[in-house]
Structure formats: C-alpha cells, structure tokens
N, C-alpha and C positions, 0 to 999 in steps of 0.2 A: 518415507519419510513424505513423498509429494509422489503424489498418484495419476492417472488420469488418461484415456487414448486420445491422440490426437486427429485421428481420422487422416493424416501425414499432411496437417494444413500449415499451423503455424508453429511446428515442434514437435521435434521427435521423441520417443522414450525411450531411452537404453538403460534396460537393467534397472528399472525404477526413476534415476533420475530425468528429469527438466531436460531438451540440450535448447540453446538458443541459437536463433538463427544467425546473429549477430557476434561478430567474435568480439566486437568493440561493445556490448551491450550494458556495463558497469559502468567504464566512462558516460555511453550516452545517457543514461540514468541520471549520474550525476550531475552532467551538465544541466537538463533539463530540471533538477530539483533545485538547481543553484537561483534558475531564473524563477522559480515559483514566489514571488514577492509575498503573498499570504506564509509560506512555508517559514520565511523570515519573518515576518509581523511577527507570530506565533512564538517563533525563537524557534523551532523546531530545525531536528538536525538529521540527517540520513546518515545510521550507522551501521547497515546491514546492505548487501547486496550480493544476491545469489543467481541463478538460473529458477525462475519461480518465482523466489521468495526476497522481499523486499523487508528492512524495520527501520523504524523512525523513532525517535529518540524527542519524548518533548519537556522541558523543565515544567517546573509548577511556576505560574508565574500569578500573583494577586488579580490584576488585570484580566483577566482569564477564566474570572469566578462568577458563579450564578449568587445569586442572594443569600444561600446558605453556606458560603466559601468554600463550595467545592471547585472542582475544574468546571464548565460549562459542557453541556454534551452535545455543544455543536462546535466546542474544540476537541472534543474526542471522537465524534461522525469526518470529521478533518481529518485529524493526520490519519485516521485507519485508512478511510477514502484513498486517501493518497496512497498509504502502504501498500493495499489493494490494485491498483490502477498502476504504481509502478513496478509491483512485482509479475502483472499482463505483460508492461512493457519489456521486461527482459526476455522476453522469450519472441519477440517482434522482428521482422524485418528493419534493417535499415531503413528510413524515411518511414516508417507508422509513426503516428502519433495514438494516445487512448484518448477516451473519454468514457466517464463514468453514464450507464444508463439507467441503472439501477442497483439501489442496494437497500437492506432491512439491519438495523440495528438494534439490537437488544443491550438494553442498558442493568447490567448485572448488580452492581452497587453503588454508592456514592465514589463520585473519582476524585479521592484525596488520599495526596502521597506528596513527596520530593521532585518527582519525574513519572513519566509516563511512557511505558511504548508500547505502537502500536506496531505488530506484526501481520503484513499480507502476506498471503499461499493460493499459488494459480494452481484450482481444482480442476479445470479441464481448459486447455488453452485449444481457442476452434482458430481456422482463418479471420471471421470477422466476430465475432462473441467469442469472451476467456471470464469463464466460472471462479472467480475465487472467493478465497475467506480471509478473515481476517479476525485478530484479537487486542485489544488493549491491558495492558496490565499498569496498575500503579503500584508504582516503588514505596512502599513503606517501610521504615530501615533497612533490615533483609530479607523481607518478604515480596512478595510479588502477589501480587490481590489482583484478579481478572475483574474488570470493571464493564469491558464491552467486548459482545462481537457483533460481525458483519458477514454479509453474506451480498455478494456484490458479480453484479455484468458489467466489463470494461466492453468496451466495441475498440475496434481496431479503426482509426480513421486517416486515409490514404490519398497523398496527391489533392489535397486539399489547402490553399491559400491561407498561411497565418497557425496553421498546424504541427508543423513538425517538432518531435519528438515531444 
C-alpha cells in the first residue's frame, strides 16, 4: 500500500508500513484539522487518519460550484491539498507543522456528485520535505468516479512561532 525509504529521517519503514514518530499522531491531526476554519467553512470532514494516509470528505453544496454547477476546482484542490498535508503530518515528530510548498493537480472529470472524497498518501517522508500523492473521487450513486489527482511536496516546519501542528 504505502512505500518509500526514508533515509532514517522522519519515519521508518517496517514491513512496508510507514511508522509515525509521534504516538499521538492521530489526535494531533484531528486537533489541527478542527482548527482549520476554511475546512469548516467548506463543510469538510476528516474521516480517516492512519500513518501516511488521510481521507477528507466534502459534501456537495451549491455554494461551492462554478458556473456550470460542478464543484469548483478550487474546492477540489483545497481538500486534496489538506489531505496530502495531513498525511505528511502523521509521520512527523511532535511539535512539527506542515506547509505545502508545491503541488500539481490534474482535473480528470467534472466534479459532480453528492460528496467528494480526497485521499492523501505519503510516497516518501523526508526530514524536511515529504512527497505525497492525492486523489479525489466523486460519489455518484454507488459509484466513485475519479475527478482529480495531485502530486505534492510538503515541508516540515519546526520551531516557528504560530505554526504548531
């Protein structure tokens, strides 16, 4: 499922699984997500947190659409960016925070559905930079339709006032 050597920096790889450096990583991610006012404004919900992987659900809301009635690309990008950032945070030591430094998004289909699920996964966790991949699927009836993919670089931030978690 998840792979990547870490050079012994921010996470260890044991049997192919990423090992968090903070035993309380899930509580820390959930607390940080709860402070994200933009996620609250969008109506996004954190639904899955494991080492190296985070899933965020965004219910459809007409206020988040573009002129054709599809979920706006900005909303799609926002939730998958957060999923990637929090996936990276799951593998960092206590006190570290994250900031996105670069990402690329491919929008593969119009984002239409009753909800959207963004999953972020760590590809490689380094001491300063982590590379993540993200996907967004639209929930359409019983089907999950891929609408976007992301590749992101997430930076660890340490010892900086105002940027805890």
